[in-house]
MOPAC internal coordinates of N, CA, C and O (Angstrom, degrees):
PM7 1SCF
backbone

  N    0.0000 0     0.00 0     0.00 0    0    0    0
  C    1.4554 1     0.00 0     0.00 0    1    0    0
  C    1.5213 1   108.19 1     0.00 0    2    1    0
  O    1.2310 1   120.62 1   -83.17 1    3    2    1
  N    1.3071 1   116.43 1    96.83 1    3    2    1
  C    1.4565 1   120.76 1   179.79 1    5    3    2
  C    1.5324 1   109.68 1   -89.27 1    6    5    3
  O    1.2310 1   120.27 1   -33.51 1    7    6    5
  N    1.3284 1   117.08 1   146.49 1    7    6    5
  C    1.4689 1   120.23 1  -179.05 1    9    7    6
  C    1.5202 1   111.11 1   -63.90 1   10    9    7
  O    1.2310 1   120.55 1   -40.78 1   11   10    9
  N    1.3132 1   116.56 1   139.22 1   11   10    9
  C    1.4598 1   120.65 1   177.29 1   13   11   10
  C    1.5273 1   111.94 1  -136.01 1   14   13   11
  O    1.2310 1   120.17 1  -161.55 1   15   14   13
  N    1.3326 1   117.27 1    18.45 1   15   14   13
  C    1.4646 1   122.64 1   178.74 1   17   15   14
  C    1.5220 1   107.66 1  -121.33 1   18   17   15
  O    1.2310 1   120.52 1   -54.83 1   19   18   17
  N    1.3272 1   116.62 1   125.17 1   19   18   17
  C    1.4548 1   121.99 1  -179.47 1   21   19   18
  C    1.5206 1   112.60 1   -77.56 1   22   21   19
  O    1.2310 1   120.99 1    -4.48 1   23   22   21
  N    1.3398 1   115.71 1   175.52 1   23   22   21
  C    1.4677 1   121.26 1  -175.34 1   25   23   22
  C    1.5254 1   113.05 1   -66.00 1   26   25   23
  O    1.2310 1   120.11 1   135.80 1   27   26   25
  N    1.3256 1   117.40 1   -44.20 1   27   26   25
  C    1.4697 1   119.47 1  -179.91 1   29   27   26
  C    1.5225 1   109.82 1   -65.04 1   30   29   27
  O    1.2310 1   120.59 1   137.70 1   31   30   29
  N    1.3142 1   116.48 1   -42.30 1   31   30   29
  C    1.4621 1   121.42 1   177.62 1   33   31   30
  C    1.5264 1   110.78 1   -61.70 1   34   33   31
  O    1.2310 1   120.06 1   139.78 1   35   34   33
  N    1.3229 1   117.48 1   -40.22 1   35   34   33
  C    1.4691 1   121.41 1   179.04 1   37   35   34
  C    1.5212 1   111.10 1   -62.82 1   38   37   35
  O    1.2310 1   120.30 1   135.30 1   39   38   37
  N    1.3189 1   117.03 1   -44.70 1   39   38   37
  C    1.4657 1   120.38 1  -179.08 1   41   39   38
  C    1.5270 1   110.21 1   -64.64 1   42   41   39
  O    1.2310 1   120.43 1   134.97 1   43   42   41
  N    1.3233 1   116.78 1   -45.03 1   43   42   41
  C    1.4646 1   119.71 1   179.44 1   45   43   42
  C    1.5261 1   111.63 1   -62.78 1   46   45   43
  O    1.2310 1   120.41 1   137.79 1   47   46   45
  N    1.3293 1   116.83 1   -42.21 1   47   46   45
  C    1.4645 1   120.20 1   177.67 1   49   47   46
  C    1.5271 1   111.13 1   -61.84 1   50   49   47
  O    1.2310 1   120.44 1   137.47 1   51   50   49
  N    1.3307 1   116.77 1   -42.53 1   51   50   49
  C    1.4586 1   120.27 1  -178.84 1   53   51   50
  C    1.5283 1   111.10 1   -65.05 1   54   53   51
  O    1.2310 1   120.13 1   134.92 1   55   54   53
  N    1.3193 1   117.36 1   -45.08 1   55   54   53
  C    1.4698 1   120.82 1  -178.37 1   57   55   54
  C    1.5234 1   110.97 1   -64.88 1   58   57   55
  O    1.2310 1   120.34 1   132.05 1   59   58   57
  N    1.3276 1   116.95 1   -47.95 1   59   58   57
  C    1.4658 1   120.48 1  -179.86 1   61   59   58
  C    1.5309 1   110.23 1   -66.04 1   62   61   59
  O    1.2310 1   120.46 1   139.83 1   63   62   61
  N    1.3228 1   116.73 1   -40.17 1   63   62   61
  C    1.4629 1   120.44 1   179.32 1   65   63   62
  C    1.5179 1   112.35 1   -61.88 1   66   65   63
  O    1.2310 1   120.62 1   134.38 1   67   66   65
  N    1.3215 1   116.42 1   -45.62 1   67   66   65
  C    1.4683 1   120.13 1   179.16 1   69   67   66
  C    1.5243 1   110.46 1   -64.36 1   70   69   67
  O    1.2310 1   120.56 1   141.07 1   71   70   69
  N    1.3319 1   116.54 1   -38.93 1   71   70   69
  C    1.4708 1   119.71 1   177.39 1   73   71   70
  C    1.5240 1   111.13 1   -63.72 1   74   73   71
  O    1.2310 1   120.35 1   139.37 1   75   74   73
  N    1.3399 1   116.93 1   -40.63 1   75   74   73
  C    1.4650 1   119.85 1   179.73 1   77   75   74
  C    1.5246 1   112.41 1   -69.74 1   78   77   75
  O    1.2310 1   120.33 1   151.91 1   79   78   77
  N    1.3183 1   116.98 1   -28.09 1   79   78   77
  C    1.4674 1   119.99 1   177.50 1   81   79   78
  C    1.5214 1   110.75 1   -75.17 1   82   81   79
  O    1.2310 1   120.29 1   136.57 1   83   82   81
  N    1.3228 1   117.06 1   -43.43 1   83   82   81
  C    1.4662 1   120.23 1  -173.72 1   85   83   82
  C    1.5318 1   113.69 1   -81.51 1   86   85   83
  O    1.2310 1   119.69 1   149.54 1   87   86   85
  N    1.3275 1   118.19 1   -30.46 1   87   86   85
  C    1.4684 1   120.22 1  -175.94 1   89   87   86
  C    1.5310 1   113.07 1   -57.70 1   90   89   87
  O    1.2310 1   118.87 1   131.62 1   91   90   89
  N    1.3305 1   119.76 1   -48.38 1   91   90   89
  C    1.4729 1   117.83 1   178.35 1   93   91   90
  C    1.5231 1   112.76 1   -67.78 1   94   93   91
  O    1.2310 1   120.32 1   151.14 1   95   94   93
  N    1.3252 1   117.00 1   -28.86 1   95   94   93
  C    1.4592 1   119.35 1  -178.40 1   97   95   94
  C    1.5281 1   112.24 1   -70.07 1   98   97   95
  O    1.2310 1   120.49 1   145.84 1   99   98   97
  N    1.3464 1   116.66 1   -34.16 1   99   98   97
  C    1.4639 1   119.03 1   178.13 1  101   99   98
  C    1.5288 1   111.40 1   -96.80 1  102  101   99
  O    1.2310 1   120.88 1  -178.07 1  103  102  101
  N    1.3550 1   115.92 1     1.93 1  103  102  101
  C    1.4686 1   123.00 1   179.97 1  105  103  102
  C    1.5201 1   110.33 1    52.25 1  106  105  103
  O    1.2310 1   121.30 1  -125.22 1  107  106  105
  N    1.3230 1   115.11 1    54.78 1  107  106  105
  C    1.4608 1   123.30 1  -178.17 1  109  107  106
  C    1.5241 1   111.75 1   -57.51 1  110  109  107
  O    1.2310 1   120.46 1   139.03 1  111  110  109
  N    1.3154 1   116.73 1   -40.97 1  111  110  109
  C    1.4608 1   121.33 1   177.96 1  113  111  110
  C    1.5244 1   108.26 1  -129.12 1  114  113  111
  O    1.2310 1   120.72 1   -14.57 1  115  114  113
  N    1.2736 1   116.23 1   165.43 1  115  114  113
  C    1.4610 1   120.84 1   179.41 1  117  115  114
  C    1.5278 1   112.42 1   -76.52 1  118  117  115
  O    1.2310 1   119.99 1  -179.38 1  119  118  117
  N    1.3243 1   117.63 1     0.62 1  119  118  117
  C    1.4629 1   121.82 1  -179.46 1  121  119  118
  C    1.5222 1   110.65 1   -63.94 1  122  121  119
  O    1.2310 1   120.41 1   145.98 1  123  122  121
  N    1.3350 1   116.83 1   -34.02 1  123  122  121
  C    1.4527 1   121.05 1  -173.22 1  125  123  122
  C    1.5217 1   113.49 1   -91.97 1  126  125  123
  O    1.2310 1   119.94 1  -151.24 1  127  126  125
  N    1.3215 1   117.72 1    28.76 1  127  126  125
  C    1.4579 1   119.03 1   176.85 1  129  127  126
  C    1.5260 1   111.19 1   -75.24 1  130  129  127
  O    1.2310 1   120.03 1   154.64 1  131  130  129
  N    1.3198 1   117.54 1   -25.36 1  131  130  129
  C    1.4523 1   121.73 1   175.87 1  133  131  130
  C    1.5229 1   108.44 1   -84.83 1  134  133  131
  O    1.2310 1   120.35 1   -50.36 1  135  134  133
  N    1.3190 1   116.93 1   129.64 1  135  134  133
  C    1.4614 1   119.90 1  -173.46 1  137  135  134
  C    1.5188 1   113.21 1   -64.82 1  138  137  135
  O    1.2310 1   119.11 1   143.87 1  139  138  137
  N    1.3328 1   119.31 1   -36.13 1  139  138  137
  C    1.4569 1   119.73 1  -177.32 1  141  139  138
  C    1.5192 1   111.56 1   -70.11 1  142  141  139
  O    1.2310 1   120.03 1   149.95 1  143  142  141
  N    1.3337 1   117.55 1   -30.05 1  143  142  141
  C    1.4680 1   120.00 1   175.31 1  145  143  142
  C    1.5268 1   109.55 1   -70.47 1  146  145  143
  O    1.2310 1   120.41 1   138.53 1  147  146  145
  N    1.3174 1   116.82 1   -41.47 1  147  146  145
  C    1.4644 1   120.62 1   178.91 1  149  147  146
  C    1.5201 1   110.99 1   -63.72 1  150  149  147
  O    1.2310 1   119.93 1   134.29 1  151  150  149
  N    1.3271 1   117.74 1   -45.71 1  151  150  149
  C    1.4630 1   120.33 1   179.22 1  153  151  150
  C    1.5237 1   111.91 1   -65.92 1  154  153  151
  O    1.2310 1   120.27 1   142.33 1  155  154  153
  N    1.3146 1   117.08 1   -37.67 1  155  154  153
  C    1.4666 1   120.69 1   177.10 1  157  155  154
  C    1.5209 1   111.90 1   -64.35 1  158  157  155
  O    1.2310 1   120.73 1   138.79 1  159  158  157
  N    1.3317 1   116.21 1   -41.21 1  159  158  157
  C    1.4589 1   120.51 1   177.69 1  161  159  158
  C    1.5208 1   111.19 1   -64.01 1  162  161  159
  O    1.2310 1   120.38 1   137.07 1  163  162  161
  N    1.3137 1   116.88 1   -42.93 1  163  162  161
  C    1.4638 1   121.09 1   177.90 1  165  163  162
  C    1.5254 1   110.18 1   -63.69 1  166  165  163
  O    1.2310 1   119.77 1   139.28 1  167  166  165
  N    1.3276 1   118.04 1   -40.72 1  167  166  165
  C    1.4687 1   121.27 1   179.80 1  169  167  166
  C    1.5214 1   111.27 1   -63.00 1  170  169  167
  O    1.2310 1   120.10 1   136.97 1  171  170  169
  N    1.3255 1   117.42 1   -43.03 1  171  170  169
  C    1.4654 1   120.54 1   177.25 1  173  171  170
  C    1.5281 1   110.25 1   -63.41 1  174  173  171
  O    1.2310 1   120.25 1   139.49 1  175  174  173
  N    1.3324 1   117.12 1   -40.51 1  175  174  173
  C    1.4586 1   120.80 1   177.55 1  177  175  174
  C    1.5182 1   112.49 1   -62.37 1  178  177  175
  O    1.2310 1   120.48 1   138.32 1  179  178  177
  N    1.3227 1   116.69 1   -41.68 1  179  178  177
  C    1.4694 1   120.72 1   178.61 1  181  179  178
  C    1.5234 1   110.40 1   -64.05 1  182  181  179
  O    1.2310 1   120.25 1   138.41 1  183  182  181
  N    1.3189 1   117.13 1   -41.59 1  183  182  181
  C    1.4697 1   120.49 1   178.75 1  185  183  182
  C    1.5234 1   110.19 1   -62.62 1  186  185  183
  O    1.2310 1   119.99 1   137.01 1  187  186  185
  N    1.3220 1   117.63 1   -42.99 1  187  186  185
  C    1.4587 1   120.12 1   178.98 1  189  187  186
  C    1.5249 1   111.84 1   -63.56 1  190  189  187
  O    1.2310 1   120.20 1   137.49 1  191  190  189
  N    1.3193 1   117.22 1   -42.51 1  191  190  189
  C    1.4657 1   120.17 1   178.88 1  193  191  190
  C    1.5278 1   110.71 1   -64.91 1  194  193  191
  O    1.2310 1   120.09 1   138.31 1  195  194  193
  N    1.3195 1   117.43 1   -41.69 1  195  194  193
  C    1.4666 1   120.12 1   179.55 1  197  195  194
  C    1.5281 1   111.99 1   -64.97 1  198  197  195
  O    1.2310 1   120.06 1   139.76 1  199  198  197
  N    1.3202 1   117.50 1   -40.24 1  199  198  197
  C    1.4629 1   118.82 1   177.62 1  201  199  198
  C    1.5245 1   110.96 1   -67.24 1  202  201  199
  O    1.2310 1   120.06 1   149.54 1  203  202  201
  N    1.3307 1   117.49 1   -30.46 1  203  202  201
  C    1.4661 1   119.98 1   175.92 1  205  203  202
  C    1.5228 1   110.85 1   -71.02 1  206  205  203
  O    1.2310 1   120.13 1   139.13 1  207  206  205
  N    1.3183 1   117.36 1   -40.87 1  207  206  205
  C    1.4700 1   121.18 1  -178.46 1  209  207  206
  C    1.5250 1   110.96 1   -66.03 1  210  209  207
  O    1.2310 1   120.20 1   136.21 1  211  210  209
  N    1.3219 1   117.23 1   -43.79 1  211  210  209
  C    1.4628 1   120.95 1  -175.55 1  213  211  210
  C    1.5308 1   113.58 1   -90.81 1  214  213  211
  O    1.2310 1   119.86 1   177.08 1  215  214  213
  N    1.3318 1   117.88 1    -2.92 1  215  214  213
  C    1.4698 1   123.16 1  -179.54 1  217  215  214
  C    1.5201 1   112.33 1    54.18 1  218  217  215
  O    1.2310 1   120.43 1  -146.64 1  219  218  217
  N    1.2980 1   116.78 1    33.36 1  219  218  217
  C    1.4560 1   121.47 1  -178.23 1  221  219  218
  C    1.5236 1   109.45 1  -139.03 1  222  221  219
  O    1.2310 1   121.15 1   -50.04 1  223  222  221
  N    1.3315 1   115.40 1   129.96 1  223  222  221
  C    1.4595 1   121.08 1   177.64 1  225  223  222
  C    1.5245 1   109.13 1  -123.09 1  226  225  223
  O    1.2310 1   119.63 1   -64.10 1  227  226  225
  N    1.3291 1   118.32 1   115.90 1  227  226  225
  C    1.4652 1   120.29 1   179.89 1  229  227  226
  C    1.5258 1   113.48 1   -61.61 1  230  229  227
  O    1.2310 1   119.78 1   148.65 1  231  230  229
  N    1.3138 1   118.02 1   -31.35 1  231  230  229
  C    1.4614 1   120.63 1   179.17 1  233  231  230
  C    1.5244 1   110.25 1   -67.54 1  234  233  231
  O    1.2310 1   120.13 1   141.23 1  235  234  233
  N    1.3340 1   117.36 1   -38.77 1  235  234  233
  C    1.4609 1   120.25 1   174.65 1  237  235  234
  C    1.5264 1   109.89 1   -60.01 1  238  237  235
  O    1.2310 1   120.31 1   139.80 1  239  238  237
  N    1.3133 1   117.01 1   -40.20 1  239  238  237
  C    1.4649 1   120.61 1   179.61 1  241  239  238
  C    1.5276 1   110.65 1   -62.89 1  242  241  239
  O    1.2310 1   120.13 1   140.08 1  243  242  241
  N    1.3386 1   117.35 1   -39.92 1  243  242  241
  C    1.4656 1   120.48 1   178.61 1  245  243  242
  C    1.5288 1   112.00 1   -62.60 1  246  245  243
  O    1.2310 1   120.67 1   144.53 1  247  246  245
  N    1.3324 1   116.33 1   -35.47 1  247  246  245
  C    1.4560 1   120.74 1  -179.16 1  249  247  246
  C    1.5212 1   113.13 1   -88.89 1  250  249  247
  O    1.2310 1   120.24 1  -176.94 1  251  250  249
  N    1.3360 1   117.15 1     3.06 1  251  250  249
  C    1.4546 1   120.39 1   172.46 1  253  251  250
  C    1.5104 1   116.67 1    94.64 1  254  253  251
  O    1.2310 1   119.26 1  -174.04 1  255  254  253
  N    1.3145 1   119.02 1     5.96 1  255  254  253
  C    1.4606 1   120.21 1   177.13 1  257  255  254
  C    1.5213 1   107.22 1   -80.86 1  258  257  255
  O    1.2310 1   120.16 1   -71.38 1  259  258  257
  N    1.3293 1   117.30 1   108.62 1  259  258  257
  C    1.4575 1   121.97 1  -171.25 1  261  259  258
  C    1.5281 1   113.65 1   -95.98 1  262  261  259
  O    1.2310 1   119.67 1   146.56 1  263  262  261
  N    1.3046 1   118.24 1   -33.44 1  263  262  261
  C    1.4662 1   119.89 1  -175.33 1  265  263  262
  C    1.5210 1   110.20 1  -139.26 1  266  265  263
  O    1.2310 1   121.49 1    -7.85 1  267  266  265
  N    1.3211 1   114.75 1   172.15 1  267  266  265
  C    1.4562 1   120.96 1  -178.42 1  269  267  266
  C    1.5222 1   108.70 1   -76.63 1  270  269  267
  O    1.2310 1   121.10 1   -48.76 1  271  270  269
  N    1.3263 1   115.50 1   131.24 1  271  270  269
  C    1.4536 1   120.04 1   177.01 1  273  271  270
  C    1.5120 1   109.90 1   -83.34 1  274  273  271
  O    1.2310 1   120.64 1   -36.91 1  275  274  273
  N    1.3072 1   116.39 1   143.09 1  275  274  273
  C    1.4675 1   121.01 1  -179.23 1  277  275  274
  C    1.4981 1   111.59 1   -76.92 1  278  277  275
  O    1.2310 1   120.10 1   180.00 1  279  278  277

């Protein structure tokens, strides 16, 4: 599993992921009153944070991005 996510992409994924995890927990908007929407948002946030931590995105691999671009 070679890294295929660059530094800027990692930072953006981490920031957006953390925001998606915390927003339903603090009920930032009334959008997350339904539990399945809140859990789905948290799941997407966790996936984004994990791809940032491991510098690997399976979707990039499907589309042929094999390594980090300079």
